[in-house]
Short mmCIF file of the C-alpha atoms (twelve columns), coordinates in Angstrom:
data_MODEL
# 
_entry.id   MODEL 
# 
loop_
_atom_site.group_PDB 
_atom_site.id 
_atom_site.type_symbol 
_atom_site.label_atom_id 
_atom_site.label_alt_id 
_atom_site.label_comp_id 
_atom_site.label_asym_id 
_atom_site.label_seq_id 
_atom_site.Cartn_x 
_atom_site.Cartn_y 
_atom_site.Cartn_z 
_atom_site.pdbx_PDB_model_num 
ATOM 1   C CA . UNK A 1   -101.100 -144.904 15.087 1 
ATOM 2   C CA . UNK A 2   -102.483 -148.282 15.681 1 
ATOM 3   C CA . UNK A 3   -104.172 -147.010 18.773 1 
ATOM 4   C CA . UNK A 4   -106.250 -144.439 17.226 1 
ATOM 5   C CA . UNK A 5   -107.382 -147.180 14.502 1 
ATOM 6   C CA . UNK A 6   -108.785 -149.773 17.402 1 
ATOM 7   C CA . UNK A 7   -110.153 -146.644 19.531 1 
ATOM 8   C CA . UNK A 8   -111.914 -145.879 15.897 1 
ATOM 9   C CA . UNK A 9   -112.978 -149.569 15.569 1 
ATOM 10  C CA . UNK A 10  -114.262 -149.590 19.032 1 
ATOM 11  C CA . UNK A 11  -116.395 -146.608 18.660 1 
ATOM 12  C CA . UNK A 12  -117.923 -148.185 15.530 1 
ATOM 13  C CA . UNK A 13  -118.481 -151.570 16.803 1 
ATOM 14  C CA . UNK A 14  -119.981 -149.505 19.951 1 
ATOM 15  C CA . UNK A 15  -122.110 -147.375 17.622 1 
ATOM 16  C CA . UNK A 16  -123.619 -150.709 15.580 1 
ATOM 17  C CA . UNK A 17  -124.480 -152.094 19.103 1 
ATOM 18  C CA . UNK A 18  -126.429 -149.115 20.180 1 
ATOM 19  C CA . UNK A 19  -128.221 -149.244 16.686 1 
ATOM 20  C CA . UNK A 20  -129.245 -152.532 16.617 1 
ATOM 21  C CA . UNK A 21  -130.635 -152.452 20.068 1 
ATOM 22  C CA . UNK A 22  -132.417 -149.458 19.665 1 
ATOM 23  C CA . UNK A 23  -134.213 -151.035 16.332 1 
ATOM 24  C CA . UNK A 24  -134.929 -154.289 18.470 1 
ATOM 25  C CA . UNK A 25  -136.514 -151.886 21.400 1 
ATOM 26  C CA . UNK A 26  -138.474 -149.538 19.197 1 
ATOM 27  C CA . UNK A 27  -139.702 -152.884 17.794 1 
ATOM 28  C CA . UNK A 28  -140.891 -154.070 21.179 1 
ATOM 29  C CA . UNK A 29  -142.010 -150.738 22.191 1 
ATOM 30  C CA . UNK A 30  -144.261 -150.833 19.255 1 
ATOM 31  C CA . UNK A 31  -145.668 -154.321 19.938 1 
ATOM 32  C CA . UNK A 32  -146.371 -153.165 23.512 1 
ATOM 33  C CA . UNK A 33  -148.247 -150.332 22.471 1 
ATOM 34  C CA . UNK A 34  -150.801 -153.000 21.131 1 
ATOM 35  C CA . UNK A 35  -150.772 -154.570 23.908 1 
ATOM 36  C CA . UNK A 36  -148.682 -157.592 22.584 1 
ATOM 37  C CA . UNK A 37  -145.730 -159.159 24.554 1 
ATOM 38  C CA . UNK A 38  -142.948 -161.887 23.453 1 
ATOM 39  C CA . UNK A 39  -140.041 -163.540 24.670 1 
ATOM 40  C CA . UNK A 40  -137.937 -165.187 21.666 1 
ATOM 41  C CA . UNK A 41  -134.839 -166.493 23.494 1 
ATOM 42  C CA . UNK A 42  -136.492 -169.081 25.657 1 
ATOM 43  C CA . UNK A 43  -134.306 -171.678 27.096 1 
ATOM 44  C CA . UNK A 44  -131.608 -171.416 24.721 1 
ATOM 45  C CA . UNK A 45  -133.012 -173.650 22.374 1 
ATOM 46  C CA . UNK A 46  -131.297 -172.103 19.440 1 
ATOM 47  C CA . UNK A 47  -132.514 -171.439 15.755 1 
ATOM 48  C CA . UNK A 48  -133.844 -173.369 12.660 1 
ATOM 49  C CA . UNK A 49  -132.261 -172.622 9.313  1 
ATOM 50  C CA . UNK A 50  -134.863 -171.684 6.577  1 
ATOM 51  C CA . UNK A 51  -135.239 -175.044 4.493  1 
ATOM 52  C CA . UNK A 52  -135.285 -176.997 7.747  1 
ATOM 53  C CA . UNK A 53  -137.473 -179.819 8.308  1 
ATOM 54  C CA . UNK A 54  -138.871 -178.261 11.550 1 
ATOM 55  C CA . UNK A 55  -139.298 -174.906 9.876  1 
ATOM 56  C CA . UNK A 56  -141.671 -176.878 7.509  1 
ATOM 57  C CA . UNK A 57  -143.172 -178.591 10.194 1 
ATOM 58  C CA . UNK A 58  -143.972 -175.239 11.916 1 
ATOM 59  C CA . UNK A 59  -145.741 -173.438 9.493  1 
ATOM 60  C CA . UNK A 60  -147.718 -176.038 8.499  1 
ATOM 61  C CA . UNK A 61  -148.941 -176.414 12.258 1 
ATOM 62  C CA . UNK A 62  -149.431 -172.748 12.177 1 
ATOM 63  C CA . UNK A 63  -150.926 -172.314 9.375  1 
ATOM 64  C CA . UNK A 64  -153.902 -174.140 9.876  1 
ATOM 65  C CA . UNK A 65  -154.243 -173.401 13.695 1 
ATOM 66  C CA . UNK A 66  -156.282 -170.639 13.726 1 
ATOM 67  C CA . UNK A 67  -159.357 -172.550 12.301 1 
ATOM 68  C CA . UNK A 68  -158.933 -175.672 14.049 1 
ATOM 69  C CA . UNK A 69  -162.122 -176.580 16.039 1 
ATOM 70  C CA . UNK A 70  -160.277 -178.304 19.078 1 
ATOM 71  C CA . UNK A 71  -159.681 -174.852 20.596 1 
ATOM 72  C CA . UNK A 72  -163.663 -174.452 21.193 1 
ATOM 73  C CA . UNK A 73  -162.983 -174.674 25.115 1 
ATOM 74  C CA . UNK A 74  -160.405 -171.663 24.833 1 
ATOM 75  C CA . UNK A 75  -157.328 -174.265 24.945 1 
ATOM 76  C CA . UNK A 76  -155.386 -176.120 22.411 1 
ATOM 77  C CA . UNK A 77  -152.243 -178.379 22.868 1 
ATOM 78  C CA . UNK A 78  -150.847 -180.185 19.748 1 
ATOM 79  C CA . UNK A 79  -147.853 -182.166 18.182 1 
ATOM 80  C CA . UNK A 80  -146.882 -182.227 15.003 1 
ATOM 81  C CA . UNK A 81  -143.702 -183.862 12.954 1 
ATOM 82  C CA . UNK A 82  -141.286 -186.282 14.542 1 
ATOM 83  C CA . UNK A 83  -137.865 -187.036 16.635 1 
ATOM 84  C CA . UNK A 84  -135.995 -183.646 16.570 1 
ATOM 85  C CA . UNK A 85  -137.959 -181.744 14.115 1 
ATOM 86  C CA . UNK A 86  -141.118 -182.270 16.330 1 
ATOM 87  C CA . UNK A 87  -142.669 -179.210 16.642 1 
ATOM 88  C CA . UNK A 88  -145.220 -178.666 20.121 1 
ATOM 89  C CA . UNK A 89  -147.416 -175.898 20.522 1 
ATOM 90  C CA . UNK A 90  -149.926 -174.256 22.921 1 
ATOM 91  C CA . UNK A 91  -152.881 -172.010 22.402 1 
ATOM 92  C CA . UNK A 92  -154.716 -170.689 25.232 1 
ATOM 93  C CA . UNK A 93  -157.259 -167.834 25.451 1 
ATOM 94  C CA . UNK A 94  -158.458 -166.011 28.673 1 
ATOM 95  C CA . UNK A 95  -161.644 -167.544 29.843 1 
ATOM 96  C CA . UNK A 96  -164.043 -164.786 28.932 1 
ATOM 97  C CA . UNK A 97  -162.548 -164.923 25.602 1 
ATOM 98  C CA . UNK A 98  -165.730 -166.423 23.050 1 
ATOM 99  C CA . UNK A 99  -163.993 -169.296 20.466 1 
ATOM 100 C CA . UNK A 100 -164.297 -166.770 17.202 1 
ATOM 101 C CA . UNK A 101 -162.588 -164.115 19.093 1 
ATOM 102 C CA . UNK A 102 -160.372 -166.602 20.606 1 
ATOM 103 C CA . UNK A 103 -159.339 -168.022 17.084 1 
ATOM 104 C CA . UNK A 104 -158.722 -164.153 15.496 1 
ATOM 105 C CA . UNK A 105 -156.706 -163.334 18.700 1 
ATOM 106 C CA . UNK A 106 -154.546 -166.632 18.269 1 
ATOM 107 C CA . UNK A 107 -154.581 -165.709 14.078 1 
ATOM 108 C CA . UNK A 108 -152.348 -162.511 15.254 1 
ATOM 109 C CA . UNK A 109 -150.432 -164.075 16.998 1 
ATOM 110 C CA . UNK A 110 -149.082 -166.545 14.712 1 
ATOM 111 C CA . UNK A 111 -148.160 -163.757 12.373 1 
ATOM 112 C CA . UNK A 112 -146.664 -161.843 14.993 1 
ATOM 113 C CA . UNK A 113 -144.098 -164.254 16.691 1 
ATOM 114 C CA . UNK A 114 -143.294 -165.509 13.450 1 
ATOM 115 C CA . UNK A 115 -141.845 -161.801 12.236 1 
ATOM 116 C CA . UNK A 116 -140.710 -160.664 15.611 1 
ATOM 117 C CA . UNK A 117 -138.738 -164.349 16.659 1 
ATOM 118 C CA . UNK A 118 -137.393 -165.313 13.382 1 
ATOM 119 C CA . UNK A 119 -136.015 -168.571 12.841 1 
ATOM 120 C CA . UNK A 120 -136.366 -169.359 16.793 1 
ATOM 121 C CA . UNK A 121 -137.321 -172.803 17.958 1 
ATOM 122 C CA . UNK A 122 -138.947 -172.036 21.083 1 
ATOM 123 C CA . UNK A 123 -141.119 -168.582 21.675 1 
ATOM 124 C CA . UNK A 124 -144.107 -167.485 23.742 1 
ATOM 125 C CA . UNK A 125 -146.037 -164.662 22.872 1 
ATOM 126 C CA . UNK A 126 -149.484 -162.932 24.693 1 
ATOM 127 C CA . UNK A 127 -151.885 -160.498 22.865 1 
ATOM 128 C CA . UNK A 128 -153.627 -158.541 23.457 1 
ATOM 129 C CA . UNK A 129 -154.364 -157.247 26.745 1 
ATOM 130 C CA . UNK A 130 -153.670 -161.264 27.600 1 
ATOM 131 C CA . UNK A 131 -156.679 -162.631 25.988 1 
ATOM 132 C CA . UNK A 132 -154.740 -164.805 24.426 1 
ATOM 133 C CA . UNK A 133 -151.140 -166.811 24.623 1 
ATOM 134 C CA . UNK A 134 -149.242 -168.537 21.918 1 
ATOM 135 C CA . UNK A 135 -146.015 -170.834 22.307 1 
ATOM 136 C CA . UNK A 136 -144.113 -173.580 20.530 1 
ATOM 137 C CA . UNK A 137 -141.300 -175.147 21.288 1 
ATOM 138 C CA . UNK A 138 -138.892 -178.114 19.999 1 
ATOM 139 C CA . UNK A 139 -139.588 -179.938 23.845 1 
ATOM 140 C CA . UNK A 140 -142.526 -180.698 25.170 1 
ATOM 141 C CA . UNK A 141 -144.229 -177.955 26.821 1 
ATOM 142 C CA . UNK A 142 -147.307 -180.430 27.629 1 
ATOM 143 C CA . UNK A 143 -147.938 -180.846 32.160 1 
ATOM 144 C CA . UNK A 144 -144.659 -178.823 32.578 1 
ATOM 145 C CA . UNK A 145 -145.569 -175.798 35.566 1 
ATOM 146 C CA . UNK A 146 -143.185 -172.914 34.079 1 
ATOM 147 C CA . UNK A 147 -143.229 -169.289 35.754 1 
ATOM 148 C CA . UNK A 148 -141.072 -168.138 32.945 1 
ATOM 149 C CA . UNK A 149 -140.553 -166.084 31.238 1 
ATOM 150 C CA . UNK A 150 -143.036 -163.792 32.783 1 
ATOM 151 C CA . UNK A 151 -143.815 -160.238 32.733 1 
ATOM 152 C CA . UNK A 152 -145.695 -157.860 35.597 1 
ATOM 153 C CA . UNK A 153 -147.705 -154.674 34.842 1 
ATOM 154 C CA . UNK A 154 -149.082 -152.496 38.182 1 
ATOM 155 C CA . UNK A 155 -150.981 -149.592 38.362 1 
ATOM 156 C CA . UNK A 156 -148.732 -146.661 39.886 1 
ATOM 157 C CA . UNK A 157 -151.936 -145.426 41.880 1 
ATOM 158 C CA . UNK A 158 -151.639 -146.531 45.075 1 
ATOM 159 C CA . UNK A 159 -155.012 -147.721 46.978 1 
ATOM 160 C CA . UNK A 160 -156.116 -146.324 49.770 1 
ATOM 161 C CA . UNK A 161 -155.913 -148.003 53.481 1 
ATOM 162 C CA . UNK A 162 -153.202 -149.938 52.227 1 
ATOM 163 C CA . UNK A 163 -153.598 -152.566 54.784 1 
ATOM 164 C CA . UNK A 164 -156.948 -153.805 54.415 1 
ATOM 165 C CA . UNK A 165 -157.048 -152.936 50.593 1 
ATOM 166 C CA . UNK A 166 -153.921 -155.498 50.655 1 
ATOM 167 C CA . UNK A 167 -155.869 -158.437 52.838 1 
ATOM 168 C CA . UNK A 168 -158.976 -157.622 50.922 1 
ATOM 169 C CA . UNK A 169 -156.613 -158.400 47.377 1 
ATOM 170 C CA . UNK A 170 -155.194 -161.474 49.215 1 
ATOM 171 C CA . UNK A 171 -158.427 -162.662 50.265 1 
ATOM 172 C CA . UNK A 172 -160.119 -162.598 47.093 1 
ATOM 173 C CA . UNK A 173 -157.400 -164.187 44.646 1 
ATOM 174 C CA . UNK A 174 -157.057 -166.847 47.442 1 
ATOM 175 C CA . UNK A 175 -160.124 -167.894 46.460 1 
ATOM 176 C CA . UNK A 176 -160.145 -167.895 43.271 1 
ATOM 177 C CA . UNK A 177 -156.469 -169.694 43.073 1 
ATOM 178 C CA . UNK A 178 -158.297 -172.551 44.783 1 
ATOM 179 C CA . UNK A 179 -161.684 -172.695 42.812 1 
ATOM 180 C CA . UNK A 180 -158.939 -172.300 39.398 1 
ATOM 181 C CA . UNK A 181 -156.666 -175.365 40.527 1 
ATOM 182 C CA . UNK A 182 -160.023 -177.410 41.246 1 
ATOM 183 C CA . UNK A 183 -161.104 -176.913 37.188 1 
ATOM 184 C CA . UNK A 184 -160.603 -180.627 35.262 1 
ATOM 185 C CA . UNK A 185 -157.812 -181.167 32.314 1 
ATOM 186 C CA . UNK A 186 -160.310 -178.244 29.929 1 
ATOM 187 C CA . UNK A 187 -160.688 -175.452 32.126 1 
ATOM 188 C CA . UNK A 188 -158.912 -173.529 35.237 1 
ATOM 189 C CA . UNK A 189 -159.962 -170.252 35.084 1 
ATOM 190 C CA . UNK A 190 -162.101 -168.357 37.943 1 
ATOM 191 C CA . UNK A 191 -163.361 -164.662 38.255 1 
ATOM 192 C CA . UNK A 192 -164.654 -162.788 41.163 1 
ATOM 193 C CA . UNK A 193 -165.185 -159.803 43.471 1 
ATOM 194 C CA . UNK A 194 -164.798 -158.354 47.390 1 
ATOM 195 C CA . UNK A 195 -166.027 -155.134 48.515 1 
ATOM 196 C CA . UNK A 196 -163.273 -152.964 49.765 1 
ATOM 197 C CA . UNK A 197 -162.821 -149.721 51.703 1 
ATOM 198 C CA . UNK A 198 -164.162 -146.294 50.640 1 
ATOM 199 C CA . UNK A 199 -167.124 -147.676 48.277 1 
ATOM 200 C CA . UNK A 200 -164.523 -149.977 46.145 1 
ATOM 201 C CA . UNK A 201 -164.845 -153.224 44.830 1 
ATOM 202 C CA . UNK A 202 -161.547 -155.577 43.247 1 
ATOM 203 C CA . UNK A 203 -161.886 -157.582 40.591 1 
ATOM 204 C CA . UNK A 204 -160.154 -160.087 40.062 1 
ATOM 205 C CA . UNK A 205 -158.876 -163.263 37.712 1 
ATOM 206 C CA . UNK A 206 -156.784 -165.996 37.476 1 
ATOM 207 C CA . UNK A 207 -156.093 -168.907 34.904 1 
ATOM 208 C CA . UNK A 208 -153.615 -171.409 34.455 1 
ATOM 209 C CA . UNK A 209 -153.060 -174.104 31.800 1 
ATOM 210 C CA . UNK A 210 -155.487 -176.597 31.904 1 
ATOM 211 C CA . UNK A 211 -152.989 -179.460 31.463 1 
ATOM 212 C CA . UNK A 212 -151.544 -178.582 35.226 1 
ATOM 213 C CA . UNK A 213 -152.533 -180.587 37.654 1 
ATOM 214 C CA . UNK A 214 -154.450 -179.152 40.053 1 
ATOM 215 C CA . UNK A 215 -151.243 -178.757 42.786 1 
ATOM 216 C CA . UNK A 216 -149.461 -177.429 39.619 1 
ATOM 217 C CA . UNK A 217 -151.734 -174.261 39.047 1 
ATOM 218 C CA . UNK A 218 -152.155 -173.546 42.935 1 
ATOM 219 C CA . UNK A 219 -148.282 -173.414 43.181 1 
ATOM 220 C CA . UNK A 220 -147.677 -171.257 39.743 1 
ATOM 221 C CA . UNK A 221 -150.579 -168.722 41.218 1 
ATOM 222 C CA . UNK A 222 -148.963 -169.072 44.649 1 
ATOM 223 C CA . UNK A 223 -145.936 -167.408 43.355 1 
ATOM 224 C CA . UNK A 224 -147.960 -164.917 41.402 1 
ATOM 225 C CA . UNK A 225 -150.467 -163.695 44.479 1 
ATOM 226 C CA . UNK A 226 -149.303 -161.401 47.230 1 
ATOM 227 C CA . UNK A 227 -145.608 -160.442 45.689 1 
ATOM 228 C CA . UNK A 228 -144.217 -157.263 46.395 1 
ATOM 229 C CA . UNK A 229 -144.394 -156.059 43.124 1 
ATOM 230 C CA . UNK A 230 -148.180 -155.477 43.418 1 
ATOM 231 C CA . UNK A 231 -148.542 -154.832 47.022 1 
ATOM 232 C CA . UNK A 232 -150.396 -151.473 47.581 1 
ATOM 233 C CA . UNK A 233 -151.280 -150.855 44.018 1 
ATOM 234 C CA . UNK A 234 -154.983 -150.455 42.751 1 
ATOM 235 C CA . UNK A 235 -154.288 -153.050 40.107 1 
ATOM 236 C CA . UNK A 236 -151.531 -155.568 39.125 1 
ATOM 237 C CA . UNK A 237 -151.130 -158.355 36.252 1 
ATOM 238 C CA . UNK A 238 -148.502 -161.039 36.928 1 
ATOM 239 C CA . UNK A 239 -148.344 -163.040 33.247 1 
ATOM 240 C CA . UNK A 240 -146.315 -166.531 33.474 1 
ATOM 241 C CA . UNK A 241 -146.325 -168.969 30.592 1 
ATOM 242 C CA . UNK A 242 -148.652 -171.816 33.236 1 
ATOM 243 C CA . UNK A 243 -150.543 -169.281 34.968 1 
ATOM 244 C CA . UNK A 244 -151.757 -165.878 34.926 1 
ATOM 245 C CA . UNK A 245 -153.082 -163.582 37.594 1 
ATOM 246 C CA . UNK A 246 -154.722 -159.914 37.056 1 
ATOM 247 C CA . UNK A 247 -156.847 -157.868 39.679 1 
ATOM 248 C CA . UNK A 248 -158.265 -154.374 39.250 1 
ATOM 249 C CA . UNK A 249 -160.711 -152.138 41.138 1 
ATOM 250 C CA . UNK A 250 -162.895 -151.404 37.423 1 
ATOM 251 C CA . UNK A 251 -164.528 -154.393 35.744 1 
ATOM 252 C CA . UNK A 252 -162.020 -155.452 32.648 1 
ATOM 253 C CA . UNK A 253 -163.471 -158.793 32.336 1 
ATOM 254 C CA . UNK A 254 -166.773 -160.124 30.575 1 
ATOM 255 C CA . UNK A 255 -168.828 -163.354 30.908 1 
ATOM 256 C CA . UNK A 256 -167.615 -166.717 31.353 1 
ATOM 257 C CA . UNK A 257 -166.992 -168.130 27.169 1 
ATOM 258 C CA . UNK A 258 -166.944 -171.502 28.160 1 
ATOM 259 C CA . UNK A 259 -168.299 -173.848 30.852 1 
ATOM 260 C CA . UNK A 260 -167.574 -177.561 30.759 1 
ATOM 261 C CA . UNK A 261 -170.075 -179.889 30.588 1 
ATOM 262 C CA . UNK A 262 -169.121 -183.625 32.269 1 
ATOM 263 C CA . UNK A 263 -164.820 -184.649 32.061 1 
ATOM 264 C CA . UNK A 264 -163.889 -186.299 28.780 1 
ATOM 265 C CA . UNK A 265 -163.080 -189.812 28.573 1 
ATOM 266 C CA . UNK A 266 -159.528 -188.785 26.884 1 
ATOM 267 C CA . UNK A 267 -157.662 -186.096 27.852 1 
ATOM 268 C CA . UNK A 268 -154.250 -186.516 26.509 1 
ATOM 269 C CA . UNK A 269 -152.128 -184.470 24.333 1 
ATOM 270 C CA . UNK A 270 -153.038 -185.448 20.440 1 
ATOM 271 C CA . UNK A 271 -150.768 -186.084 17.548 1 
ATOM 272 C CA . UNK A 272 -152.037 -182.803 15.542 1 
ATOM 273 C CA . UNK A 273 -153.609 -183.682 11.636 1 
ATOM 274 C CA . UNK A 274 -154.155 -180.813 9.644  1 
ATOM 275 C CA . UNK A 275 -157.939 -179.976 8.654  1 
ATOM 276 C CA . UNK A 276 -158.735 -179.015 5.442  1 
ATOM 277 C CA . UNK A 277 -159.083 -175.207 5.124  1 
ATOM 278 C CA . UNK A 278 -162.341 -173.655 5.079  1 
ATOM 279 C CA . UNK A 279 -163.543 -172.638 1.344  1 
ATOM 280 C CA . UNK A 280 -163.947 -168.691 2.594  1 
ATOM 281 C CA . UNK A 281 -162.256 -167.793 6.024  1 
ATOM 282 C CA . UNK A 282 -161.750 -164.328 7.724  1 
ATOM 283 C CA . UNK A 283 -159.456 -162.615 9.733  1 
ATOM 284 C CA . UNK A 284 -160.676 -159.967 12.623 1 
ATOM 285 C CA . UNK A 285 -158.256 -158.481 14.935 1 
ATOM 286 C CA . UNK A 286 -159.067 -155.525 17.410 1 
ATOM 287 C CA . UNK A 287 -156.685 -152.694 17.469 1 
ATOM 288 C CA . UNK A 288 -155.748 -151.759 21.453 1 
ATOM 289 C CA . UNK A 289 -153.630 -148.876 21.118 1 
ATOM 290 C CA . UNK A 290 -152.446 -147.764 24.714 1 
ATOM 291 C CA . UNK A 291 -149.310 -145.960 26.004 1 
ATOM 292 C CA . UNK A 292 -147.161 -146.951 28.233 1 
ATOM 293 C CA . UNK A 293 -143.938 -146.241 30.073 1 
ATOM 294 C CA . UNK A 294 -141.901 -149.321 30.402 1 
ATOM 295 C CA . UNK A 295 -138.887 -150.689 31.892 1 
ATOM 296 C CA . UNK A 296 -136.862 -153.531 30.193 1 
ATOM 297 C CA . UNK A 297 -133.903 -155.322 31.812 1 
ATOM 298 C CA . UNK A 298 -131.199 -156.773 28.684 1 
ATOM 299 C CA . UNK A 299 -128.046 -158.169 30.057 1 
ATOM 300 C CA . UNK A 300 -125.823 -156.059 27.456 1 
ATOM 301 C CA . UNK A 301 -122.599 -153.864 27.264 1 
ATOM 302 C CA . UNK A 302 -122.907 -151.224 30.161 1 
ATOM 303 C CA . UNK A 303 -123.106 -148.050 27.912 1 
ATOM 304 C CA . UNK A 304 -125.801 -149.820 25.650 1 
ATOM 305 C CA . UNK A 305 -128.333 -150.534 28.604 1 
ATOM 306 C CA . UNK A 306 -128.161 -146.998 29.902 1 
ATOM 307 C CA . UNK A 307 -128.845 -145.594 26.290 1 
ATOM 308 C CA . UNK A 308 -131.854 -147.875 26.107 1 
ATOM 309 C CA . UNK A 309 -133.375 -147.079 29.220 1 
ATOM 310 C CA . UNK A 310 -132.946 -143.117 28.656 1 
ATOM 311 C CA . UNK A 311 -134.574 -143.853 25.612 1 
ATOM 312 C CA . UNK A 312 -137.746 -145.683 26.972 1 
ATOM 313 C CA . UNK A 313 -138.023 -143.005 30.132 1 
ATOM 314 C CA . UNK A 314 -138.496 -140.348 27.659 1 
ATOM 315 C CA . UNK A 315 -140.996 -141.333 25.949 1 
ATOM 316 C CA . UNK A 316 -144.241 -139.500 26.719 1 
ATOM 317 C CA . UNK A 317 -146.007 -141.555 29.148 1 
ATOM 318 C CA . UNK A 318 -150.048 -142.241 28.202 1 
ATOM 319 C CA . UNK A 319 -153.214 -143.775 30.011 1 
ATOM 320 C CA . UNK A 320 -154.592 -147.265 30.604 1 
ATOM 321 C CA . UNK A 321 -157.345 -147.815 32.504 1 
ATOM 322 C CA . UNK A 322 -157.457 -143.885 32.950 1 
ATOM 323 C CA . UNK A 323 -153.850 -143.857 35.206 1 
ATOM 324 C CA . UNK A 324 -150.338 -144.607 34.355 1 
ATOM 325 C CA . UNK A 325 -148.990 -148.131 34.576 1 
ATOM 326 C CA . UNK A 326 -145.424 -149.724 34.361 1 
ATOM 327 C CA . UNK A 327 -144.353 -152.845 32.453 1 
ATOM 328 C CA . UNK A 328 -141.552 -155.266 34.180 1 
ATOM 329 C CA . UNK A 329 -140.138 -157.591 32.007 1 
ATOM 330 C CA . UNK A 330 -138.185 -160.856 33.557 1 
# 
């Protein structure tokens, strides 16, 4: 009887675990379909409590981020609070995103990140289609080159004349890497294209958070360019906290939104002073619904992992840029 009860308890616990993880994965799939990707358990920084000073500082900081004029160049890095309750935050928009769209993107990211990562002291998210990134922590995240957590996306359709195509991709991205790394403390961003076999054109984009040194930017991008994950594919993205790399055979970026004038005299991180809210603000956002097939690596009990993997794999594959893409999270 005792053995039976123990087995029943084990079964119930297993079912509870499965239910919890299915609900989490379902929420993640929905957000991925909207073009939003996030990581909550970053560097095991732990949780904050609902009534803590850190929570109050985070709320104050994020509630005014979306209309702060300091982000007009697409990069925002500020702190708010003191000692262990200090909040460090970075907002970065892709180099072709104009200031208004940038603020709208960050505003959406704030709402989503607080919902999907409740009470987490450190979190990071990208939305949509990597047009903006938002991250915050209780540790300093400025001037640091961090390659993880990361996710990769590749087009399952392979290029033709693979050897030449791969050489062209690496040549293009190598030049863009050098150009981005030479940027100043306000923008490290570069785009370009190169002719490829069979009358194709390869378009590339690289970007680093501008607080990095040129050598750090170069190193971060070097760890993304030419990785086996992207080899032979007609398109690929490698998305990291400190840098971003992408190439496609169709144009995916717009005109550069910010061309910096003369270098500023002071580029150090600023202590955050909340601005006075505008009398009339509006929130704009874009819906970018795409269905994707994803692969997620989660260190859980084997049966739960297998169950989740099966659930994800049986989802109906969809299209993005007229082809199927695969996601991988690390």
